[in-house]
C-alpha positions as CSV (number, residue, x, y, z in Angstrom):
1,M,0.0,0.0,0.0
2,M,1.3,3.4,-1.0
3,N,0.6,5.6,2.1
4,I,1.0,9.4,1.8
5,A,1.0,11.9,4.6
6,L,0.4,15.6,3.8
7,I,1.8,17.8,6.5
8,L,0.4,21.3,7.0
9,D,0.0,24.0,9.7
10,A,-3.7,24.6,9.9
11,D,-3.2,27.9,11.9
12,A,-0.8,29.5,9.4
13,P,-2.0,32.4,7.2
14,G,-0.9,30.5,4.1
15,F,-2.6,27.2,5.0
16,H,-5.1,27.1,2.1
17,T,-2.5,28.3,-0.4
18,Q,-0.2,25.5,0.7
19,A,-3.0,23.0,0.6
20,S,-3.7,24.1,-3.0
21,Q,-0.1,23.6,-4.0
22,I,0.0,20.1,-2.5
23,N,-3.3,19.3,-4.2
24,Q,-2.0,20.4,-7.6
25,F,1.2,18.3,-7.0
26,L,-0.9,15.2,-6.2
27,Q,-3.0,15.7,-9.4
28,R,0.1,16.3,-11.6
29,S,1.8,13.3,-10.2
30,Q,-1.3,11.1,-10.5
31,L,-1.2,10.2,-6.8
32,T,-4.8,11.2,-5.9
33,A,-6.0,7.6,-5.9
34,T,-3.5,6.6,-3.2
35,S,-4.3,6.3,0.5
36,V,-3.8,9.8,1.8
37,E,-3.6,11.0,5.4
38,L,-3.7,14.7,6.4
39,W,-1.4,15.6,9.4
40,L,-2.1,19.0,10.8
41,F,-0.5,21.2,13.4
42,S,-3.4,23.0,15.1
43,D,-4.3,24.5,18.4
44,E,-7.8,23.0,18.3
45,V,-9.8,20.3,16.5
46,P,-9.9,21.1,12.8
47,Q,-13.4,21.8,11.6
48,T,-13.2,23.3,8.1
49,L,-10.6,21.8,5.8
50,P,-9.7,22.1,2.1
51,R,-11.3,19.5,-0.1
52,L,-8.3,17.7,-1.7
53,G,-8.6,15.7,-4.9
54,G,-9.1,12.0,-4.3
55,G,-10.2,12.5,-0.7
56,V,-8.5,12.0,2.6
57,A,-8.8,8.7,4.4
58,Q,-7.5,9.9,7.8
59,I,-6.9,13.2,9.6
60,R,-4.5,13.4,12.5
61,W,-3.7,16.6,14.4
62,A,-1.3,17.6,17.1
63,S,-1.0,20.8,19.2
64,V,2.7,21.6,19.3
65,S,4.6,24.9,19.6
66,R,5.7,26.6,16.4
67,L,9.3,25.8,17.1
68,A,10.7,23.8,14.2
69,E,12.7,21.5,16.5
70,A,9.5,20.5,18.5
71,R,7.4,19.9,15.4
72,I,10.1,17.8,13.6
73,A,10.4,15.6,16.8
74,V,6.6,15.1,16.7
75,L,6.7,14.2,13.0
76,E,9.4,11.7,13.7
77,Q,7.1,10.0,16.3
78,M,4.2,10.1,13.9
79,W,6.3,8.5,11.1
80,H,7.3,5.6,13.5
81,A,3.6,5.2,14.5
82,F,2.0,5.2,11.0
83,E,4.8,4.6,8.6
84,P,3.9,6.6,5.5
85,R,6.2,6.0,2.6
86,L,5.8,9.5,1.2
87,M,5.5,12.8,3.2
88,L,4.7,16.0,1.5
89,F,5.3,19.6,2.7
90,A,4.7,23.1,1.3
91,G,5.6,26.7,2.1
92,E,8.8,28.3,3.3
93,E,9.2,25.9,6.3
94,G,8.5,22.9,4.1
95,G,12.0,22.5,2.8
96,E,13.6,22.6,6.2
97,W,11.1,20.1,7.7
98,A,11.4,17.7,4.8
99,T,15.2,17.7,4.9
100,R,15.6,17.4,8.7
101,L,12.9,14.8,9.0
102,A,14.4,12.6,6.2
103,Y,17.7,12.7,8.0
104,R,16.2,11.6,11.3
105,C,14.1,8.8,9.7
106,G,16.9,7.5,7.5
107,G,15.1,8.5,4.3
108,S,15.7,10.9,1.5
109,A,14.6,14.4,0.8
110,C,14.1,16.8,-2.1
111,C,12.9,20.4,-2.2
112,A,10.8,22.4,-4.6
113,V,9.6,19.3,-6.4
114,E,7.1,19.8,-9.3
115,Q,6.2,16.2,-9.9
116,A,6.8,12.7,-8.6
117,Q,6.3,9.2,-9.9
118,I,6.4,6.1,-7.6
119,N,7.6,2.9,-9.2
120,G,8.0,0.1,-6.7
121,A,10.9,1.0,-4.4
122,E,11.8,4.2,-6.4
123,C,10.5,7.7,-6.2
124,R,11.5,9.7,-9.3
125,V,11.1,13.4,-8.9
126,T,11.2,16.4,-11.3
127,K,12.3,19.9,-10.3
128,A,13.6,23.1,-11.9
129,A,17.4,23.5,-11.8
130,Y,19.9,26.2,-12.7
131,G,17.5,29.1,-12.2
132,N,14.7,27.4,-14.1
133,H,16.9,26.9,-17.2
134,L,16.8,23.1,-16.9
135,A,14.4,20.4,-15.5
136,A,16.2,17.9,-13.3
137,E,15.0,14.3,-12.8
138,L,16.2,12.6,-9.7
139,A,15.8,9.0,-8.5
140,M,15.2,8.5,-4.8
141,T,15.4,5.0,-3.3
142,Q,15.7,5.5,0.4
143,E,12.4,5.6,2.3
144,P,10.6,7.5,3.6
145,W,10.6,10.1,0.8
146,C,10.2,13.6,2.2
147,L,9.4,16.2,-0.4
148,S,8.6,19.8,-0.3
149,V,6.5,20.8,-3.3
150,A,7.3,23.7,-5.5
151,R,5.4,27.0,-5.3
152,S,2.7,27.3,-7.9
153,G,-0.2,29.4,-8.9
154,A,-2.7,26.7,-8.0
155,A,-6.3,27.7,-7.8
156,R,-7.6,27.8,-4.2
157,V,-9.3,24.6,-3.3
158,E,-12.8,24.6,-1.9
159,T,-13.2,24.2,1.9
160,G,-15.9,22.4,3.9
161,P,-16.5,20.4,7.0
162,S,-14.0,17.7,7.8
163,P,-14.9,14.5,5.8
164,V,-13.7,12.2,8.5
165,A,-13.3,12.6,12.3
166,A,-9.9,14.0,13.1
167,Q,-7.9,12.0,15.6
168,R,-5.6,13.8,18.0
169,F,-2.0,12.6,18.2
170,E,-0.5,12.7,21.6
171,P,3.4,12.8,21.4
172,T,5.1,10.5,23.9
173,S,7.6,13.3,24.5
174,I,8.3,16.9,23.4
175,A,11.8,17.9,22.3
176,D,13.7,19.7,25.0
177,T,14.4,23.2,23.6
178,K,16.0,24.8,26.7
179,W,19.1,25.4,24.6
180,L,17.0,27.9,22.6
181,L,17.4,31.2,24.3
182,Y,15.2,33.3,22.1
183,S,12.7,32.9,19.3
184,A,10.4,35.2,17.3
185,S,7.9,34.7,14.5
186,S,8.1,37.2,11.7
187,P,4.6,38.5,10.6
188,Q,3.5,36.9,7.4
189,P,2.3,39.2,4.7
190,A,-1.3,39.0,3.6
191,E,-1.9,37.0,0.4
192,S,-1.3,39.1,-2.7
193,S,-4.3,40.0,-4.8
194,L,-2.2,38.8,-7.8
195,S,-2.7,35.2,-6.7
196,R,-6.5,35.5,-7.0
197,A,-6.6,37.6,-10.2
198,R,-8.3,36.3,-13.3
199,Y,-6.5,38.8,-15.5
200,V,-2.9,40.1,-14.9
201,L,-0.9,42.7,-16.8
202,A,2.7,41.9,-16.2
203,I,5.1,44.8,-17.1
204,G,8.8,44.8,-17.7
205,E,11.6,47.3,-17.9
206,G,10.2,48.2,-21.4
207,V,7.6,50.3,-19.6
208,G,10.2,53.0,-19.4
209,S,9.5,55.0,-16.2
210,A,7.5,55.4,-13.0
211,R,5.2,57.8,-14.8
212,Q,4.6,55.3,-17.5
213,V,3.8,52.7,-14.9
214,A,1.1,55.0,-13.5
215,N,-0.4,55.3,-17.0
216,V,-0.3,51.5,-17.4
217,R,-2.1,51.1,-14.0
218,Q,-5.0,53.2,-15.4
219,L,-5.1,51.1,-18.6
220,A,-5.1,47.9,-16.4
221,A,-8.0,49.2,-14.4
222,R,-10.0,49.8,-17.6
223,I,-9.5,46.2,-18.8
224,G,-10.1,44.8,-15.3
225,A,-6.5,43.5,-14.8
226,E,-4.2,43.4,-11.8
227,V,-0.7,44.8,-12.4
228,G,2.4,42.6,-11.8
229,A,6.0,43.5,-12.5
230,S,9.4,42.0,-13.3
231,R,12.4,42.5,-11.1
232,P,13.9,45.5,-13.0
233,V,10.6,47.4,-12.5
234,V,10.5,47.0,-8.7
235,M,14.3,47.5,-8.3
236,N,13.9,50.8,-10.1
237,A,11.2,51.6,-7.5
238,W,8.6,52.2,-10.3
239,C,6.2,50.1,-8.3
240,K,6.0,48.3,-4.9
241,M,7.8,45.0,-4.2
242,D,4.4,43.2,-3.6
243,R,3.8,43.4,-7.4
244,L,6.9,41.3,-8.1
245,L,6.3,38.2,-10.2
246,G,8.7,35.3,-10.6
247,M,11.0,33.0,-8.6
248,S,11.3,35.4,-5.6
249,G,7.9,37.0,-6.0
250,A,4.3,35.8,-6.7
251,I,3.6,32.8,-8.9
252,I,0.3,33.2,-10.6
253,A,-2.3,31.2,-12.6
254,P,-4.7,33.7,-14.1
255,E,-7.0,33.0,-17.1
256,V,-5.1,35.6,-19.1
257,C,-1.6,37.1,-18.5
258,I,-0.5,40.0,-20.7
259,A,3.3,40.3,-20.5
260,A,4.2,43.7,-21.9
261,G,7.8,45.0,-22.2
262,V,9.1,41.9,-20.5
263,S,12.3,40.2,-21.8
264,G,11.2,36.7,-20.5
265,A,14.1,35.8,-18.2
266,P,13.7,32.4,-16.6
267,A,13.4,33.8,-13.1
268,F,10.4,35.8,-14.3
269,A,9.0,33.1,-16.6
270,I,8.4,30.7,-13.6
271,G,6.0,33.2,-12.2
272,I,3.6,33.2,-15.1
273,R,3.9,29.8,-16.6
274,H,0.7,28.5,-15.0
275,S,-1.4,31.1,-16.8
276,K,-4.0,29.6,-19.1
277,L,-3.3,32.1,-21.8
278,I,-0.1,34.3,-22.2
279,V,-0.1,37.3,-24.5
280,A,3.4,38.8,-25.1
281,I,4.0,42.3,-26.3
282,N,7.6,43.4,-27.1
283,Q,9.4,45.5,-29.7
284,D,12.1,42.8,-30.1
285,P,10.9,39.9,-32.2
286,Q,13.7,37.8,-30.7
287,A,12.6,38.4,-27.1
288,A,12.6,35.2,-25.0
289,I,9.1,35.9,-23.8
290,F,7.7,34.9,-27.2
291,A,8.8,31.3,-26.7
292,Q,6.5,31.1,-23.6
293,A,3.5,33.0,-25.1
294,D,0.4,31.6,-26.8
295,V,0.0,34.9,-28.6
296,G,2.8,37.3,-29.6
297,I,2.6,40.9,-30.7
298,V,5.7,42.7,-31.9
299,G,5.2,46.4,-31.3
300,D,5.4,49.3,-28.8
301,M,3.7,48.1,-25.6
302,H,2.1,51.5,-24.8
303,E,0.5,51.7,-28.3
304,V,-0.7,48.1,-28.2
305,L,-2.2,48.4,-24.6
306,A,-3.9,51.7,-25.5
307,A,-5.5,50.0,-28.5
308,L,-6.5,47.1,-26.4
309,A,-8.1,49.2,-23.7
310,K,-10.0,51.2,-26.4
311,A,-11.3,48.0,-28.0
312,L,-12.5,46.6,-24.7
């Protein structure tokens, strides 16, 4: 039996986003028909949970402090008790948890994984490498397999009452963290409106200036689109950092993404690749963004956007 445990923090602001990312990973890897358990860190019995594809056979929850050392120790106990072959994590903490837990359990770990295929005693994973220039395929044979899934623009999953009764896990012991003299949790920013937008206008350095960005914002409002930006735009302070798209910014999955004045660097491309339709506008017919686009328009981005706004 291929048992999978999905590990999430139900009290974290990004809980539903991380659940969506894991859900997309399960669907892409065709693992939704497998026996799945949901392991949650929560201060109280979980009531409303995301509806994951394929359903969840068992829900287990534990109330543990947010210290990574304490939670990893509890996860080690849960692994010994229930013996899942595959454990999935998401979010910024996911990579650390997966790596440290695999070491403790004698397994193997991989971070930012996009897809996995299980074949007998082997877990073959695919992930981006070299700044998204290449796709790497790695074979993992040492169980348990502990994977943190790659960030994605997965659509938010529906929520509802828990499908099965959640069982509380009582750790036999909690890790002694007296050696830790001080800890603090940084406030997590609210979810960007870019992640929920149906239409996104992504602008690059070709926009020209901060004043031109203000003009583009007005055009975006007229066509009902959110404005996102490449790194050169935010580094020039032409717009705020929360508009950043790409590897170190937001990863989106809108119905339509218009990439205007964007070169198409791999670090940016990873942020919009989940879009259903990509329209690229650039004066350079050799711009890399055209290789990613469904529709390409060679021309001045301001002229093309103005014509588009007028047509709509």
